[in-house]
C-alpha positions, 0 to 999 in steps of 0.5 A: 371777644374783646369787642362790645357792639352797642346799638343806639339812636343815630346822633347819640353815639357820643352819649352811648360811648360815654355811658358804656365807658362809665359802666365798664370801668365800674366793672373793672373793665377798661378799653376805648370807643370807636364811633362814627356820627349818625351811624346808629352804633358804637364799638367799645374795644376792651384791653382784656381778651374776653372782657366784652363777654364778661361785661354783658354777663355781669353788668345790668343792661336795664341800667343803660340809658342810651344803648338799645342793645349790646352784643359781645362780638368778634372783630368785623368780618368783611370781604365775604363773597356774595356768592357764599355768605353762609360758609364763612359765617358758620366758621365764625359762629363756631368761635362763639358761645352756644346760642338758642336763636339768631337775629340778623339786623341792620343799623337804624339809619337810612342806609341800614333800612335799605338792608332790612329785606336782605336781613330778613331773608338771610336770617331765615336761611341762616337760622335753618342752616344753624339748626341743621348744623346743631348750632342752635338749641333752646336751652342755650343762654345766648342769642346770636346777633349778626349786625349787617353793615353791608351784604358782605360785611358783618359783626357776629356776636352774642347777647345774654337772652336774660340781660338784653333787649328781646326785640330785633335792633333793640326796638319795640315796634308799636302800632299807633292807635288811630283814636289817640289824639297825638303820636306822643301816646306811643312814648308812654305805652313804650315806657310802660313796656320797658319799665313795668314787667307784664306780671305787674301791670294788673297791680300797677297799671289798672282800672280805678287808679287816679292819675295826673297828666302834666302838660297834657294837651291834646291828650296823647298820654292821657289817652293811655291812662284812660285806656287803662281805665284810670281817672285822670286830672289833665293839667294844661292851659291848652285844649284837650281832645273832645273824645277824652272829655266825653269819656267821663274819666278826665277832669281838665285843669287849665292851669300851669303844670309847674304850680298845680297841686293835687287836692289829694295824693294820686297813684300816678303822675305822668309828664311830657313838658317841653322845658329845661331838664333841670326845671322838670327835675325840680318839679318831679322832686316836688311831687315825689317828696311831697307824696303827691304820687307814688309812681311817675313816668316823665320825659327830660328834654335834652340840651344840644350839648353835654346831653349825657352829663345833663342826664346824669346830673338830673338823675343824681338830683332826684336820687339825692332828694329821695334819699334825704327824704328817707324814701325807698324807690325804684328808678330807671331811665331809657332813651326810647325808640319813640323819644327824640331829643329826650329820655324817659324816666320811671320812678316808683316809691316802694 
């Protein structure tokens, strides 16, 4: 098991590859990447046998930005007969660590989505066969993944249940709330689910907290804050949705978000401004170092080139500023499913 399969957003294979090389080398694991543009996945092949499994066991999946899921897997299994896929795949499963469940997944591409119905059907049939063969048990620490390139070509591997994404394809499926003013609302909802554990919501995302939304109009992110019964200062020269203003929880400040300063320190600040990532980074540093908020979710819009390099640079600037100011903090970043040419960051001052 020297193959590590990583799912990512199509078009971000190079960023995913650059990141996993850095993470693997930090763990003393070396190898090379195989990728195809817009394929939705990357393969990292380690020089050492078994190193891919060691990597998913020892490295922290939550620190990966561009990978939606990772799977320590066997080399590709191809040329399987469409008349009997189960028998040869059962033989391969016997080579893997014991698992508690199975996911059969396609790539998040146009061709992959055409495979979804097959994956759903085959997952049900194969799961039943695995349980009858006593190859699945709830106490096992891994999840079996079958990544279907075609109906006869697969990658088989495992991911630690406690150190991987829990959703098929690594994608959290959210339903767009019709009352929200824009689809951007799903970015903040997904970010909260990624970054804030369920047992912390009552304390950190709850009624009565005070928040600012920078670049708020028409109010997609403000809507999420209002839904959690927060009181929101919405900063944007553009108009806000009337339904939000009628809630009595929103104060609209028609000002430039880059020059706005709150009259009092707040619990939350969120920001989805379309601007250069370095400029947004400076804005976030100013808010955090001045103590204007104790928690933030914000997006960094990525340039067309050197996206991974730009992300690492911006995050390093924030880390340096907070450490020099003497703050203890928690920081994470993720290329979310509802993001496009951007990543979402979460910072909590401790």
